[in-house]
N, C-alpha and C positions, 0 to 999 in steps of 0.2 A: 425469650420469644423473638423469632426472626422477623425482620421487616417483610411484609407481604410482597413487596416488589422484588425481593431477593429469592424467595422460596423456590420458584420454578426456574431460576437461572442455572446454567451449567458453566463449568470452566471453559475458557476460550477454546473454540474448536481447533485452532491451529496448534495450541499447546498440547491438547489432548492427543491429536494425531502424532505429534512429535514424540510424546511419551510412549504411546503404543508401539511406535516403530522401534524405539529404543529397547523396549521390553522384548520384542520379537528377536532383535539382534542379540540380546543378551542370552537368548536360548539357542543361539547358533543359526537362526533362520535369516536368510538373505532378504532384505527389504529394500525396495526402491522408495525412498522417502521424498515424495513430491508434494507434501502437505504444508511444509513450513517455508515461508518466504524470507529466509535469512541469507544475507549476502555470503557467498562462498569465498569471497576474496579477502586477503589479509589487509589489515589496517595500513594506511600509508606510513612509511617509516618515520617521517618527520613528526607525525602526530603521536606516535608511540614514544619517541624520544622526549617530546614535550610533556607527556604524562609522567614519564620517569623523572624528569627534572623538577616536577611540581608535586611529587608524591608526598612530600613532607609539609605541604601547606595545609594546615588544619583548622583555619578560622572559618566561621560562618560568613557567607556572602549575602548580599541583599536578595530578597525573594525574587525581584524582577531581573536578576542576573548581574554578573560582573560587568562593570562599565566598559572595560576593554573588550569584552566579548560582544556586548551589544553593538559597540562601534565597528567591530570586525564583521558582524552580520550585516550591518548597513552597507559596508563596502562590498561585501560578497554579493548582495542583491543588485548592486549597481553594476558590478563587473561581469556577473554571470547571467543576470536576468534583465538587465537594463531597466531596473526599477529604482526610483528615488524614494527612499524611506528615511526616517529619522530615528535616533535611538529610543525616543519616548514611545515609538510604535512597536518596539520589540519586547517580547516576553519570552524568557527562557524557562523551561520546565523539565522535570524528570521524564522525558519522552513526550512526543506529541499526543500519544494516547492519554496521558494524564492531563494534559492541557485541555483536550477535548472533553474529558470527564468533568473538569472544573467548569467549563463553559456550559455544559448541560445543567450543572448545579445552579449556576447563577441566572440562566436564561429562563424566563417565564413565558413559555410559548410552545406551540407544536413544532414537530420536526418532520421534514420530508427527506426521505432517502431514496434516490434512484437506485434500482437494483439491476444486476447484481452489484453488491457493494462489499467493502471490507467488513470482516466478521464482527468487529467490535462496535460498529456504528449503532446497530440496533439494540444490543444489550445495554449499552451505556444509556440510551434514552429510556429504556424500560426500567432501569435501576431507579430512576426518579419518577416512576409512575406514568411516563408519557409513552404510549404506544405510537410508534412512528407511522406516518402515512407513507406507504410504499408506492413508488412510481416504477412499475415494472417495464423496463425497456425491452426492445425487441431484437432478436438476432439479425433480422434484415436491416436494422439500423446500426449494426455492430455494437449493440447494447449501449448506445448513447442516448441521453435525454433528447426528446423531441420538444421544441418550444411549445407547440400547441398542447401536447399532453401535459406538460408542466403547468401551463396556464389553466387548463381544465381542472386539474387536481387542486391547484391553489385557490381557485374560485369557490370551492366548497369547504374551505378551511377557515375557521375563525381564529383570530389571535395573531401575534407577531411570529411569523414563520422563520424557523431556522432550517436551512438546507445544507446538507453535507455531501460532498462528492469528491472523487479523486481523479486527477489527470496528470500523468498517465495513470490509467485505472488499475487498481487492485480490486477485482480479479481479472479483468479482460486484457490489460496491456494496451488498450486503445487510448489515444490522446485527442482531445478536442482541438479542432482547428480554430483559427482566428474568426472565420466566418461563423462557425457554430457557437463560439463563445459570445460573439456580438449579438447573435439572435437570442440566445438564452438570457443575456444581460438585460434585454428589453423587457422580458417577462419578469425577471427578478426585480427590476426597478419598479415595474408597475404594481407589484405586490409588496414593495418595500421589504424584501426579504433580507435577513442576515445570512450570508453564505460562508461556509468554511470550505475553501478550495484546498484540498489536500494535495500538495505538490511535492511530496517527499521523494518521488521518483523522477522529478523534472530533469536532473542532470543525467539520468539513465535513459533519456529519450534517444533513440538510436541514431538517426541521421539528420536531424534538424533541431533547432532550439524549441523548447516547449513554451507555448504562449500561456500567459496567466490571465485568469478571469479579471484580475485587478485592473488590467489595462482598459477594460470596458465597463467595469462596475466597481470603481475604486471606493465609492462611499459606503458600500455594503459588503465588501469582501475581506475576510480574514484568511491570510495565507498560512497554511500549516506545513511544517517541514521539520528537518532535523538531520542528524548525522548517520542514521542507521543504514541507509541504502547506498548513497553515493560515496560515503566514507567508510562503509563496512563496520560502523561502530554501534550496532544494535544493542549490545550489552552495556554500553556506556550510559544509556538512557538519558539522552539530551535532545529535547525537542524545542521547536520555536514556533511562536505565533507572531505574525505581523498584522497589527490592527489598522483599520482605517483611521485617519486623523479625526473623523467625526464620531468614532466609537471608543475613544480613550476611556470613557467611563466603564466600559466592559473590562478593559485591561486593569483599571484600578480595582474593580471588584474582584477580579481573579487574583491579583496580587494579595489582597486582603485574605481571601480564602486560602491561597497558597501559603501565606505566612502562618496560618493556623493548622496546616496539614503537612506539607513536605518541607517547610521552612526555606530551604534553598537547594539547588542542585549541587551534587557532590563537588567540592571545591577544586580538587586536582583535575577533575574532568573539565570544569569550566575553563581553567587556565590552559589546558591542552587543546580545548576547542577553539581558542583564539588562533592557535597555529593551524588547526584544521580549516578554518574559514579564510585565513589570510594567505596560507601557502598551499593552495589547491594544486595538486599535481595533475596537470592536464593530460599528460601521457598515461598516467594511471587510469584516469576516467575513460580515456579513449580506448585503452586496452580492454577494460571491463565491458564497455558497450559493444565493442567489436565481437567479443566472445558471446555475449548474451544475444546480440542481434542474429548471429549465424545459428545459434541454438534455437531461437524462437522461430526463425524461418523454416528450419528443418522440421520442427514440431508441427508448424502450421501445414506445410506441404504434405507431410506424412499422414496426419490425422484427417485433413480435408480430403485427400485422395482416397482414404479408407471409407468415406461416406459420412464422416462426422461433421456436425455443424460447428464452425468456429470462425474466428476473425483473426487476421494477421496482426500480431502485436506491433505497436509503435515504440514501445519502451517498457522498462520494468522487468519483473521477474516471472510473469505469469501468462498463461493462455487459458481461456475459458472454453469449455467444450460441451456441446449438447448432443446426446445420444438419441434424440427423438426419432431419427430415421430407422432405429433398430428397436423401437418400443415393443412391437409385437413379439419379436424373438426374446427380448429381455423379460417381458411379462410372463412368457412361458417358463422362464427360469425363476420366477418369483421376485424379479427385480421390478419394482413399481415406482420408484422415486430415487432421488439422489442419495439418500442415506443408505438404502439397500444396494445401490450401485457401488458406492464406495466400499461397502462391506464385501461385495463380491470381488472387486478389484484387489482388495487386500488378501482375501482368502485364496483366490484363483491365480492371481498374477504376482502377489506380494508387492503391490504398489499402493502406497499410502497417498490418498488424494483428499482434497477438501470438497465437501458436498455443496451443491448449489443452494440447498436449503440453509446452510450456514451463512451464505451470502444473501439471505433474505429472499430467495426465489421460492416459488410455490413448492410444497413438499413432493408433489407428484411429477415435477419436472426432472428429466434425466440429465442433469447438468453437473459438471464438476469443475474445480479449479486445479490446474497443475502448475506447480512451481518448478521451473526448469533450472534449479540452482543446486542440485545434488551432485556436485562434482568438486574436484580438488582445484579450487580457484587459484591458489598460489602457484601450482605447477602450470596451469593453463595460462595465467597472466605472464609468467616468466617466459614461456614458449612463444607467446603472442608477440613479444618484443622483436622477434626475428622476422615478422611479417609487416611490410610497409602498407600494403593494401588490405583488402578483405581476406578473411581466412578461407580455407577450403574445407570440403567435406572430410578429407583425410585428417585435418587438424581436430575437428570436433569429435570424430570417431575415436581418435587417440586420447584426447585429454578430457572428453566429456562422455565417456563411454557408458557410465551408469545412467545418465539422462537419456542418451540415445537408445539404450537397451529398453528402458521403460516405455518410451514413446513407441518403439517398434512392437513391443509386447501388446500394447493397447490396440494398435492398428491391426495387427495380425489376429487378435482375439475377436474384434468385431467382424472382420472379413470371414471368419470361420464359424460365426454363430449359426 
């Protein structure tokens, strides 16, 4: 007998999209896969060498992580985020997704999710029988939380609130400013919320450092991150939580549950991660950001000029797009929501995209998330080394042509509806 909380859940939407795209390609059909947010770039060479050097280490490590790794993460946060943390605040797990899952398991209280949000936030809450309270943000606010709206929602909720959000955002690419974080922190503090600030794209913020909520709400913020984006190590499955000093009881509880579930993160991966966190290649990160920034700006300009509603990304891998201005024409084609819109894009343009509904938006909203990372990152990164300043349109047309082609197809399609 299946748990009633699991019966109506489906496989993660991003993985389904990726598998569907692969099946079409296996049939010889050209597909532009803009559904999965996987880094297109190669792993830094020094990190790969560190994994090779430790491949024969086969012992179990502590559930809370290798001591040398925790120490390296402490130094990393100081050097790259100007945050002072201690090793006892750090928890390493098999991906930040798994750590968030464990937090839902031990947390006895309701969850607030600002939408659009990452596709796994909602399902994880529902697995434990907790239907999340959705805070639907507005396009005119660049899909960011408004303090008053958050306060209004929280006032009607009983229990200890857990709020989960990301900055830079998956799926919008928008980053909260210091002023915005400070205003939100006052609301969070007034309701004594526990907040998971998902900052896994922080080093992929394009032109300035990414501020952390922990600067304004240190007593209630857990920073979630890992190696999958800035170090291109998604398949390594290594995530991190940084707990507030006042919430170390949560860390202790998660270590207990982790010891009875995943035991510890893969040992060679942890040893290699020490190198990843201590020998950060600034030129590598700069090159990655330069390519992504130019791509995102191209996508924004092209889609916005075509009449689509969107916001210029500040960082990360994504742009969020609303087709509301074309609702009448789309409805005449039988397209009434994001799911049918994604189906049409795949059938008509061979573009795989993630529906807004998967990001917890209303099912009748005509929104999608596009991941602009479907290009040869190794070739692009190598070529970008020859450019001291910003890249040009010729560069992205040459090295990111799959992504450019997909964006152009969408823009041309809506113009000709």
